[in-house]
BAFIMAR-256439 format. One record per residue (C-alpha): residue number from 1; z, x, y. Coordinates in steps of 0.25 Angstrom, whole numbers, plus 5000, padded with zeros to 4 digits. Layout:
<rs>
R  num     z     x     y
R  NUM     Z     X     Y
...
</rs>
This chain:
<rs>
R  num     z     x     y
R    1  4994  5061  4992
R    2  5008  5065  4996
R    3  5019  5063  4988
R    4  5031  5061  4999
R    5  5031  5055  5013
R    6  5039  5058  5025
R    7  5038  5043  5028
R    8  5045  5031  5021
R    9  5048  5016  5025
R   10  5062  5011  5023
R   11  5067  4996  5023
R   12  5081  4993  5029
R   13  5088  4982  5024
R   14  5094  4970  5029
R   15  5098  4962  5017
R   16  5099  4972  5005
R   17  5107  4968  4994
R   18  5105  4968  4978
R   19  5093  4961  4974
R   20  5096  4952  4963
R   21  5079  4950  4959
R   22  5079  4966  4957
R   23  5090  4968  4951
R   24  5086  4961  4937
R   25  5080  4976  4933
R   26  5083  4985  4944
R   27  5097  4990  4936
R   28  5101  4999  4946
R   29  5106  4987  4956
R   30  5120  4987  4955
R   31  5130  4978  4966
R   32  5139  4987  4970
R   33  5150  4981  4976
R   34  5154  4967  4983
R   35  5148  4968  4995
R   36  5142  4959  5003
R   37  5127  4957  5004
R   38  5128  4961  5020
R   39  5137  4974  5017
R   40  5127  4977  5006
R   41  5116  4977  5016
R   42  5123  4985  5027
R   43  5125  4996  5015
R   44  5113  4997  5013
R   45  5108  4998  5028
R   46  5117  5010  5029
R   47  5110  5017  5017
R   48  5096  5013  5021
R   49  5100  5019  5037
R   50  5106  5032  5031
R   51  5096  5036  5022
R   52  5085  5032  5033
R   53  5094  5043  5044
R   54  5095  5052  5032
R   55  5080  5051  5029
R   56  5076  5051  5044
R   57  5085  5062  5045
R   58  5076  5072  5037
R   59  5064  5067  5043
R   60  5058  5056  5036
R   61  5050  5045  5043
R   62  5058  5033  5037
R   63  5053  5020  5042
R   64  5061  5011  5043
R   65  5060  4995  5042
R   66  5072  4984  5043
R   67  5071  4973  5031
R   68  5068  4960  5037
R   69  5080  4948  5034
R   70  5071  4936  5033
R   71  5068  4941  5018
R   72  5076  4943  5005
R   73  5072  4955  5002
R   74  5087  4965  4997
R   75  5077  4976  4994
R   76  5068  4978  5005
R   77  5077  4992  5007
R   78  5066  4998  4995
R   79  5055  4995  4998
R   80  5047  5006  4991
R   81  5044  4994  4980
R   82  5036  4986  4988
R   83  5029  4995  4998
R   84  5020  5009  4997
R   85  5013  5016  5006
R   86  5000  5026  5003
R   87  4995  5039  5010
R   88  4981  5033  5009
R   89  4987  5019  5018
R   90  4989  5011  5007
R   91  5001  5001  5006
R   92  5006  4996  4995
R   93  5013  4982  4991
R   94  5020  4981  4978
R   95  5026  4970  4969
R   96  5039  4968  4969
R   97  5048  4963  4958
R   98  5059  4956  4964
R   99  5054  4944  4973
R  100  5064  4947  4985
R  101  5058  4959  4987
R  102  5044  4954  4989
R  103  5048  4952  5005
R  104  5051  4966  5007
R  105  5035  4967  5007
R  106  5032  4967  5023
R  107  5019  4969  5030
R  108  5028  4973  5043
R  109  5032  4984  5037
R  110  5017  4990  5037
R  111  5016  4987  5051
R  112  5028  4994  5053
R  113  5022  5008  5046
R  114  5010  5005  5053
R  115  5018  5005  5068
R  116  5022  5018  5062
R  117  5009  5023  5061
R  118  5006  5022  5045
R  119  4992  5018  5042
R  120  4990  5007  5032
R  121  4977  5006  5026
R  122  4978  4997  5014
R  123  4990  4987  5008
R  124  4988  4987  4993
R  125  4997  4975  4987
R  126  5000  4975  4973
R  127  5011  4962  4977
R  128  5003  4953  4970
R  129  5005  4956  4957
R  130  5021  4949  4958
R  131  5016  4937  4957
R  132  5012  4940  4943
R  133  5025  4947  4940
R  134  5022  4961  4942
R  135  5027  4972  4951
R  136  5026  4987  4954
R  137  5037  4990  4965
R  138  5031  4999  4973
R  139  5036  5015  4973
R  140  5048  5009  4965
R  141  5039  5006  4952
R  142  5028  5020  4957
R  143  5033  5033  4959
R  144  5022  5040  4966
R  145  5017  5054  4964
R  146  5008  5052  4974
R  147  5004  5068  4975
R  148  4999  5067  4959
R  149  4995  5054  4962
R  150  5003  5047  4950
R  151  5012  5035  4951
R  152  5025  5033  4942
R  153  5029  5020  4936
R  154  5040  5014  4928
R  155  5036  5000  4925
R  156  5047  4991  4925
R  157  5047  4976  4929
R  158  5045  4981  4943
R  159  5032  4991  4940
R  160  5022  4983  4932
R  161  5013  4993  4924
R  162  4998  4989  4928
R  163  5001  4986  4942
R  164  5005  5001  4942
R  165  4995  5006  4936
R  166  4987  4997  4947
R  167  4993  5005  4959
R  168  4991  5017  4953
R  169  4975  5014  4952
R  170  4975  5008  4966
R  171  4980  5021  4970
R  172  4975  5030  4959
R  173  4988  5036  4954
R  174  4991  5040  4941
R  175  5001  5030  4934
R  176  5012  5036  4925
R  177  5020  5024  4919
R  178  5032  5025  4910
R  179  5045  5014  4909
R  180  5059  5019  4914
R  181  5073  5015  4909
R  182  5089  5015  4913
R  183  5098  5010  4906
R  184  5105  4996  4909
R  185  5116  4990  4900
R  186  5113  4999  4889
R  187  5096  4996  4890
R  188  5084  5004  4893
R  189  5079  4995  4905
R  190  5066  4997  4915
R  191  5069  5005  4928
R  192  5064  4996  4938
R  193  5058  5007  4947
R  194  5052  5020  4944
R  195  5057  5024  4955
R  196  5070  5025  4951
R  197  5069  5037  4940
R  198  5059  5045  4948
R  199  5054  5051  4960
R  200  5044  5059  4963
R  201  5044  5070  4974
R  202  5032  5080  4978
R  203  5037  5091  4969
R  204  5047  5085  4959
R  205  5051  5072  4952
R  206  5064  5066  4950
R  207  5063  5056  4936
R  208  5073  5052  4926
R  209  5065  5054  4913
R  210  5077  5049  4902
R  211  5073  5035  4910
R  212  5060  5035  4902
R  213  5063  5032  4888
R  214  5049  5031  4882
R  215  5048  5048  4879
R  216  5032  5047  4882
R  217  5034  5041  4894
R  218  5044  5050  4899
R  219  5036  5062  4894
R  220  5024  5056  4902
R  221  5031  5055  4916
R  222  5038  5069  4916
R  223  5024  5076  4910
R  224  5016  5068  4924
R  225  5027  5072  4933
R  226  5029  5087  4928
R  227  5014  5087  4929
R  228  5013  5087  4944
R  229  5023  5101  4943
R  230  5034  5090  4950
R  231  5047  5096  4945
R  232  5055  5085  4937
R  233  5069  5082  4942
R  234  5075  5074  4930
R  235  5087  5064  4932
R  236  5096  5056  4923
R  237  5096  5038  4922
R  238  5110  5040  4929
R  239  5104  5048  4942
R  240  5093  5037  4940
R  241  5105  5026  4941
R  242  5108  5034  4954
R  243  5094  5034  4960
R  244  5091  5049  4959
R  245  5077  5044  4953
R  246  5075  5035  4967
R  247  5071  5047  4977
R  248  5059  5049  4986
R  249  5054  5060  4991
R  250  5051  5061  5006
R  251  5047  5070  5017
R  252  5056  5074  5029
R  253  5054  5083  5040
R  254  5043  5093  5039
R  255  5040  5089  5026
R  256  5053  5091  5020
R  257  5054  5085  5007
R  258  5068  5075  5005
R  259  5070  5068  4992
R  260  5078  5055  4997
R  261  5089  5048  4986
R  262  5101  5041  4987
R  263  5114  5049  4987
R  264  5117  5043  4974
R  265  5104  5049  4966
R  266  5107  5063  4974
R  267  5122  5063  4969
R  268  5117  5060  4954
R  269  5107  5071  4956
R  270  5114  5086  4947
R  271  5112  5096  4955
R  272  5101  5102  4947
R  273  5094  5090  4951
R  274  5097  5092  4966
R  275  5093  5108  4965
R  276  5078  5102  4959
R  277  5077  5092  4968
R  278  5081  5100  4980
R  279  5070  5113  4976
R  280  5059  5099  4981
R  281  5066  5090  4992
R  282  5079  5090  4999
R  283  5088  5078  4996
R  284  5092  5066  5004
R  285  5099  5058  4999
R  286  5108  5043  5005
R  287  5118  5036  5000
R  288  5111  5022  4995
R  289  5122  5016  4986
R  290  5120  5003  4991
R  291  5105  5001  4991
R  292  5105  5007  4976
R  293  5116  4998  4971
R  294  5111  4986  4978
R  295  5096  4989  4979
R  296  5095  4997  4965
R  297  5085  5006  4973
R  298  5087  5019  4981
R  299  5081  5030  4989
R  300  5068  5030  4985
R  301  5068  5014  4984
R  302  5072  5014  5000
R  303  5058  5022  5006
R  304  5045  5018  5005
R  305  5036  5032  5007
R  306  5025  5030  5020
R  307  5013  5038  5016
R  308  5005  5031  5024
R  309  4994  5039  5032
R  310  4997  5039  5048
R  311  4989  5034  5060
R  312  4982  5047  5064
</rs>
């Protein structure tokens, strides 16, 4: 199993705005200023296009699909929450917490991938769990260590434990379960997505251990990561708030490995952390402040990795 891919799917927004339905438990969303909805979307499109250009510039195969204007899908820019693509040709569809995000799931995207030479064998659909109020938001809720057959999940209103275990059984993965917290108005609240606090690369991991309040859970998690001989780069809660956990390793030209992140994440890192990371990857950062502010997600959330086999 490969940990890193050269191909990613990204959805270009047509009506990006702050999603009131996700703001109830995504405490990273904030209204930045009194911009009109139209200008928020224009800024998000500009940030999106600049990010895609940088990724393509280093040889990443970015498949861009435009969001449709006939659905109210303000978060369509974050496709990794509703779909994932696997080396055996499986496509997984996930149950989403916010009702207005469910319209992001589009069958025509699978046709577009097949037109691009990817092979889809089977669709694994967990979305019926929505009817019972259980959610598991893709590689937002699940951080995969594909090479070592592990899946990490921080439980939250958007990551149900039983559903996560079912996913791990279906994909023969070892589940590693914990809770991660952030301080909101003086109280410790569950962090909505696992990929906000950790990122797993081929030879390293970025993680905020300080977010894991339970000492046993923290030790179990760090022991698991270190047992796989990955260099552990620790970040702080303040850096998590700048989306320094929300990064993704991708392959560019000549299989060179890049770590894609936002400018705010990059600027929050210390010289020591940057040195640690640059022993493994080349950092690629792009300004995403409008998307981060109104969307409460960053670079990692915008990229759905494609591991599907190619047509012979």
